[in-house]
C-alpha positions, 0 to 999 in steps of 0.5 A: 161585132160592134154595136152602135147604140142609138138612144132614140130607138124605140124598137129592138134591133136584130144585130147582123153583119150581112151583105146588102146593096144600094140600088143605083139608077144605072142598075149597078148595085153598090155593096154595103153591110147591114149592121142591124135591122128592125121592122121600121129601119136599118143601120148600114155601113156604107163606107166609100159611098155617097148616099142621097137622102132617099134610096132603095136598099136591097136586103139580100141582093135580089130585087124581091127584098127591096125597101125604099129608105130615108136617111135619118142620121149619118156618122162617118160610114154608118147610116141609119135609115127608116123604111118608107111605108108601102104604097 
């Protein structure tokens, strides 16, 4: 597993390489790979996907584990996202 360091990160990330999905407005989820996870955000590999600045991430492919995200930074296919606070 490749670990991508993020010097500004304050929380310890839990490395993982699990499947996740990006919810689309048309209902068809786009597959991506969850590289690591903290309680405040995640690092995902979204190769071949053009992402908007905000989107919903389905952590296990089901609607029960979804988080609204805001893109913090992007580098090629790797995207760092921050989870939005629950309303």
